[in-house]
PyMOL CGO cylinders between C-alpha atoms (Angstrom):
from pymol import cmd
from pymol.cgo import CYLINDER

trace = [
    CYLINDER, 151.59, 131.55, 128.12, 149.31, 132.66, 130.92, 0.3, 1, 1, 1, 1, 1, 1,
    CYLINDER, 149.31, 132.66, 130.92, 150.54, 136.15, 131.76, 0.3, 1, 1, 1, 1, 1, 1,
    CYLINDER, 150.54, 136.15, 131.76, 148.81, 139.19, 130.32, 0.3, 1, 1, 1, 1, 1, 1,
    CYLINDER, 148.81, 139.19, 130.32, 150.88, 141.37, 127.97, 0.3, 1, 1, 1, 1, 1, 1,
    CYLINDER, 150.88, 141.37, 127.97, 150.10, 145.10, 128.13, 0.3, 1, 1, 1, 1, 1, 1,
    CYLINDER, 150.10, 145.10, 128.13, 148.99, 146.51, 124.77, 0.3, 1, 1, 1, 1, 1, 1,
    CYLINDER, 148.99, 146.51, 124.77, 149.16, 150.16, 123.70, 0.3, 1, 1, 1, 1, 1, 1,
    CYLINDER, 149.16, 150.16, 123.70, 147.94, 149.79, 120.12, 0.3, 1, 1, 1, 1, 1, 1,
    CYLINDER, 147.94, 149.79, 120.12, 149.59, 149.10, 116.81, 0.3, 1, 1, 1, 1, 1, 1,
    CYLINDER, 149.59, 149.10, 116.81, 149.90, 146.23, 114.36, 0.3, 1, 1, 1, 1, 1, 1,
    CYLINDER, 149.90, 146.23, 114.36, 148.66, 142.76, 115.30, 0.3, 1, 1, 1, 1, 1, 1,
    CYLINDER, 148.66, 142.76, 115.30, 151.33, 141.24, 117.57, 0.3, 1, 1, 1, 1, 1, 1,
    CYLINDER, 151.33, 141.24, 117.57, 150.75, 137.55, 116.82, 0.3, 1, 1, 1, 1, 1, 1,
    CYLINDER, 150.75, 137.55, 116.82, 149.03, 135.12, 114.46, 0.3, 1, 1, 1, 1, 1, 1,
    CYLINDER, 149.03, 135.12, 114.46, 147.81, 132.87, 117.27, 0.3, 1, 1, 1, 1, 1, 1,
    CYLINDER, 147.81, 132.87, 117.27, 144.50, 132.55, 119.05, 0.3, 1, 1, 1, 1, 1, 1,
    CYLINDER, 144.50, 132.55, 119.05, 144.42, 135.08, 121.86, 0.3, 1, 1, 1, 1, 1, 1,
    CYLINDER, 144.42, 135.08, 121.86, 142.39, 136.20, 124.81, 0.3, 1, 1, 1, 1, 1, 1,
    CYLINDER, 142.39, 136.20, 124.81, 142.06, 139.98, 124.94, 0.3, 1, 1, 1, 1, 1, 1,
    CYLINDER, 142.06, 139.98, 124.94, 141.04, 142.38, 127.68, 0.3, 1, 1, 1, 1, 1, 1,
    CYLINDER, 141.04, 142.38, 127.68, 139.29, 145.52, 126.51, 0.3, 1, 1, 1, 1, 1, 1,
    CYLINDER, 139.29, 145.52, 126.51, 139.40, 148.93, 128.15, 0.3, 1, 1, 1, 1, 1, 1,
    CYLINDER, 139.40, 148.93, 128.15, 135.76, 148.46, 129.24, 0.3, 1, 1, 1, 1, 1, 1,
    CYLINDER, 135.76, 148.46, 129.24, 136.70, 145.25, 131.14, 0.3, 1, 1, 1, 1, 1, 1,
    CYLINDER, 136.70, 145.25, 131.14, 135.27, 142.75, 128.64, 0.3, 1, 1, 1, 1, 1, 1,
    CYLINDER, 135.27, 142.75, 128.64, 137.39, 139.68, 127.86, 0.3, 1, 1, 1, 1, 1, 1,
    CYLINDER, 137.39, 139.68, 127.86, 137.15, 137.72, 124.62, 0.3, 1, 1, 1, 1, 1, 1,
    CYLINDER, 137.15, 137.72, 124.62, 138.91, 134.79, 122.89, 0.3, 1, 1, 1, 1, 1, 1,
    CYLINDER, 138.91, 134.79, 122.89, 139.34, 134.47, 119.13, 0.3, 1, 1, 1, 1, 1, 1,
    CYLINDER, 139.34, 134.47, 119.13, 141.93, 134.38, 116.37, 0.3, 1, 1, 1, 1, 1, 1,
    CYLINDER, 141.93, 134.38, 116.37, 144.11, 137.47, 116.57, 0.3, 1, 1, 1, 1, 1, 1,
    CYLINDER, 144.11, 137.47, 116.57, 143.16, 138.49, 113.03, 0.3, 1, 1, 1, 1, 1, 1,
    CYLINDER, 143.16, 138.49, 113.03, 139.54, 139.01, 114.20, 0.3, 1, 1, 1, 1, 1, 1,
    CYLINDER, 139.54, 139.01, 114.20, 140.42, 142.00, 116.37, 0.3, 1, 1, 1, 1, 1, 1,
    CYLINDER, 140.42, 142.00, 116.37, 141.20, 145.64, 115.62, 0.3, 1, 1, 1, 1, 1, 1,
    CYLINDER, 141.20, 145.64, 115.62, 144.53, 146.14, 117.39, 0.3, 1, 1, 1, 1, 1, 1,
    CYLINDER, 144.53, 146.14, 117.39, 144.63, 149.93, 116.88, 0.3, 1, 1, 1, 1, 1, 1,
    CYLINDER, 144.63, 149.93, 116.88, 143.74, 152.26, 119.75, 0.3, 1, 1, 1, 1, 1, 1,
    CYLINDER, 143.74, 152.26, 119.75, 141.07, 154.92, 119.45, 0.3, 1, 1, 1, 1, 1, 1,
    CYLINDER, 141.07, 154.92, 119.45, 141.68, 156.48, 122.88, 0.3, 1, 1, 1, 1, 1, 1,
    CYLINDER, 141.68, 156.48, 122.88, 139.62, 157.16, 125.95, 0.3, 1, 1, 1, 1, 1, 1,
    CYLINDER, 139.62, 157.16, 125.95, 138.04, 160.36, 124.65, 0.3, 1, 1, 1, 1, 1, 1,
    CYLINDER, 138.04, 160.36, 124.65, 135.98, 158.66, 121.91, 0.3, 1, 1, 1, 1, 1, 1,
    CYLINDER, 135.98, 158.66, 121.91, 133.13, 156.14, 122.06, 0.3, 1, 1, 1, 1, 1, 1,
    CYLINDER, 133.13, 156.14, 122.06, 135.15, 153.42, 120.27, 0.3, 1, 1, 1, 1, 1, 1,
    CYLINDER, 135.15, 153.42, 120.27, 137.93, 153.78, 122.84, 0.3, 1, 1, 1, 1, 1, 1,
    CYLINDER, 137.93, 153.78, 122.84, 136.03, 151.53, 125.25, 0.3, 1, 1, 1, 1, 1, 1,
    CYLINDER, 136.03, 151.53, 125.25, 136.74, 148.62, 122.93, 0.3, 1, 1, 1, 1, 1, 1,
    CYLINDER, 136.74, 148.62, 122.93, 140.51, 149.23, 122.72, 0.3, 1, 1, 1, 1, 1, 1,
    CYLINDER, 140.51, 149.23, 122.72, 142.56, 146.14, 123.57, 0.3, 1, 1, 1, 1, 1, 1,
    CYLINDER, 142.56, 146.14, 123.57, 144.61, 146.99, 126.65, 0.3, 1, 1, 1, 1, 1, 1,
    CYLINDER, 144.61, 146.99, 126.65, 146.12, 143.53, 127.25, 0.3, 1, 1, 1, 1, 1, 1,
    CYLINDER, 146.12, 143.53, 127.25, 146.29, 140.13, 125.58, 0.3, 1, 1, 1, 1, 1, 1,
    CYLINDER, 146.29, 140.13, 125.58, 147.63, 136.65, 126.17, 0.3, 1, 1, 1, 1, 1, 1,
    CYLINDER, 147.63, 136.65, 126.17, 148.19, 133.81, 123.77, 0.3, 1, 1, 1, 1, 1, 1,
    CYLINDER, 148.19, 133.81, 123.77, 145.39, 131.34, 124.37, 0.3, 1, 1, 1, 1, 1, 1,
    CYLINDER, 145.39, 131.34, 124.37, 146.49, 128.45, 122.18, 0.3, 1, 1, 1, 1, 1, 1,
    CYLINDER, 146.49, 128.45, 122.18, 149.47, 128.14, 119.90, 0.3, 1, 1, 1, 1, 1, 1,
    CYLINDER, 149.47, 128.14, 119.90, 149.00, 126.89, 116.38, 0.3, 1, 1, 1, 1, 1, 1,
    CYLINDER, 149.00, 126.89, 116.38, 150.63, 123.65, 115.16, 0.3, 1, 1, 1, 1, 1, 1,
    CYLINDER, 150.63, 123.65, 115.16, 151.76, 125.30, 111.90, 0.3, 1, 1, 1, 1, 1, 1,
]
cmd.load_cgo(trace, "trace")
């Protein structure tokens, strides 16, 4: 999967390794369980680190 999936907060959407795009423009790759998938909003300091989009980076062989 190469297309970005818009994310508006909530429970972790997958168990796979993902690449995420944060509200502040930073991109990161890691296991999905390593991220906080909730949204804090744009009116708080932590809101800059909200995940706004993700894509599955590598599917597991499990």
